[in-house]
C-alpha positions in Angstrom: 0.0 0.0 0.0 1.3 3.4 -1.0 0.7 6.7 0.6 -2.6 7.5 -1.2 -3.7 4.2 -2.7 -4.1 0.5 -2.2 -2.1 -1.5 -4.9 -3.1 -4.9 -6.1 -2.0 -7.4 -8.8 -4.8 -8.9 -10.9 -5.7 -10.6 -14.2 -7.4 -8.9 -17.1 -9.9 -11.4 -18.2 -11.1 -9.2 -21.1 -7.7 -9.2 -22.9 -6.2 -12.7 -22.8 -5.6 -13.0 -19.1 -2.6 -10.6 -18.9 -1.4 -9.5 -15.5 -2.4 -6.0 -14.4 -1.5 -3.7 -11.6 -4.6 -2.1 -10.0 -4.4 1.1 -7.9 -7.4 2.0 -5.8 -7.1 5.5 -4.4 -8.1 6.2 -0.8 -11.4 8.0 -0.3 -11.2 11.8 -0.1 -13.0 13.5 2.8 -15.5 16.1 1.4 -18.0 14.9 -1.2 -17.9 18.1 -3.4 -14.1 18.3 -3.2 -13.8 14.5 -3.9 -16.0 14.8 -7.0 -14.1 17.8 -8.3 -10.7 16.1 -7.9 -12.0 12.8 -9.3 -13.4 14.5 -12.4 -10.1 16.4 -12.9 -8.1 13.2 -12.3 -10.0 11.1 -14.8 -9.9 13.8 -17.5 -6.2 14.0 -16.9 -5.8 10.2 -17.0 -7.6 10.1 -20.4 -5.3 12.9 -21.7 -2.3 11.1 -20.3 -3.3 7.8 -21.9 -3.4 9.5 -25.3 0.0 11.3 -24.8 1.7 8.2 -23.6 0.6 6.3 -26.8 3.3 8.3 -28.6 5.4 5.7 -30.6 8.7 7.0 -29.0 7.4 6.2 -25.5 6.4 2.6 -26.4 7.8 0.3 -23.8 9.2 3.2 -21.7 6.3 4.0 -19.4 3.6 2.3 -17.4 0.6 3.6 -19.3 -2.9 3.4 -17.7 -5.2 0.9 -19.5 -8.5 1.7 -17.8 -10.1 3.7 -15.0 -13.3 3.9 -13.1 -15.0 4.3 -9.7 -15.2 1.4 -7.2 -16.8 1.9 -3.8 -16.8 5.7 -4.3 -13.0 5.8 -5.0 -11.1 6.2 -8.2 -9.4 3.1 -9.6 -6.8 2.8 -12.4 -5.6 -0.3 -14.1 -2.1 -0.6 -15.6 -0.3 -3.4 -17.5 1.8 -5.2 -14.9 5.5 -4.6 -15.5 7.8 -7.5 -14.7 11.2 -6.7 -13.2 12.1 -4.7 -10.1 12.2 -1.1 -9.2 15.5 0.8 -9.3 15.6 1.1 -5.5 15.6 -2.6 -5.0 18.2 -3.0 -7.8 20.4 -0.5 -6.0 20.0 -2.3 -2.7 20.9 -5.6 -4.4 24.0 -4.0 -6.0 24.5 -3.3 -9.6 27.7 -3.2 -11.8 29.3 0.2 -12.1 29.2 -0.1 -15.9 25.4 -0.4 -15.8 24.9 2.9 -14.0 25.6 5.2 -16.9 23.3 3.0 -19.1 20.5 3.4 -16.6 21.0 7.1 -16.4 21.1 7.6 -20.2 17.9 5.5 -20.6 16.2 7.4 -17.8 17.2 10.8 -19.2 16.0 9.9 -22.6 12.6 8.7 -21.3 12.2 11.9 -19.3 13.0 14.0 -22.4 10.4 12.1 -24.4 7.8 12.6 -21.7 8.5 16.4 -21.7 8.3 16.4 -25.5 4.8 15.0 -25.1 4.0 17.8 -22.6 3.9 15.4 -19.6 5.8 16.3 -16.3 6.0 13.4 -13.9 6.6 15.4 -10.6 7.3 12.2 -8.6 10.4 10.7 -10.1 12.2 8.4 -7.6 13.8 5.0 -7.6 10.6 3.2 -6.6 8.8 4.8 -9.7 11.4 3.5 -12.1 11.1 -0.1 -13.1 14.1 -1.9 -14.5 14.0 -5.0 -16.8 16.7 -7.1 -18.2 16.2 -8.3 -21.8 18.1 -11.5 -22.4 17.2 -11.4 -26.1 18.7 -7.9 -26.6 21.3 -8.3 -23.9 20.6 -4.9 -22.2 18.6 -3.2 -19.5 15.3 -1.3 -20.0 14.1 1.4 -17.8 10.3 2.2 -17.5 8.8 5.1 -15.6 5.6 4.3 -13.7 3.2 6.0 -11.3 1.9 9.1 -13.0 -0.6 10.0 -10.2 1.1 13.4 -9.6 1.8 14.2 -13.2 0.8 17.4 -15.1 -0.5 16.8 -18.6 -0.5 19.8 -21.0 0.3 22.1 -18.1 -2.7 20.8 -15.9 -2.1 18.8 -12.8 -4.1 15.5 -12.6 -3.1 14.7 -9.0 -5.6 13.6 -6.4 -3.5 14.2 -3.3 0.0 14.8 -2.1 2.7 14.5 -4.7 6.5 13.8 -4.6 8.7 12.2 -2.1 10.7 14.5 0.1 14.2 13.2 -0.8 13.7 13.5 -4.5 11.4 16.4 -5.2 12.4 19.9 -6.3 12.3 22.5 -3.5 9.6 24.6 -5.3 7.2 21.6 -4.9 7.3 22.2 -1.1 5.2 25.3 -1.8 2.5 23.3 -3.6 3.0 25.4 -6.7 3.4 23.1 -9.7 3.0 26.0 -12.2 6.4 27.4 -11.4 8.2 24.0 -11.3 7.4 22.4 -14.7 10.0 20.2 -16.4 12.7 21.6 -14.1 11.2 19.5 -11.3 11.8 16.3 -13.2 15.3 17.3 -14.1 16.1 18.1 -10.4 14.7 14.7 -9.4 16.8 13.0 -12.1 19.9 14.7 -10.7 19.2 13.4 -7.1 18.6 9.9 -8.5 21.8 10.0 -10.5 23.7 11.2 -7.4 22.2 8.4 -5.3 
């Protein structure tokens, strides 16, 4: 369970039984505020789905597949990504020669996101999935968890965003408008330093 949602693994029976990752967001307190935020969230998720379909982002991001309301709370469904997150990989230990490859792949994916007018705002090692491809003999990096993203300059977030060790200082003031793409670049720098 994350800070603002319960996370589950499931099976998509409609599309061949593939594994999915289900995120059910915790209920928000006030009904009017909840409805306003949920509406903004789902409009943003739809826009995000379209932008993340860009051919250059194929295989680089955890794109939402579906969304809806269950028990009065928003739910999003994502294709399950095999592998491990970068934090666990760092704890297990990685070869020094792999680090530059990860950073180049991550920087390239962030650049592609920004080209599609998507700012993640919560880049951190647990939101970066790493997969080894035996057939290609190389590592692949995928960015996941777009709950706090801004799409086309509009925030889609439901609640708090960013993790204190990785977020840009301007995000502490809850003003995403001034942060923009620079916030992701700052987070990238902290990840690279780590």
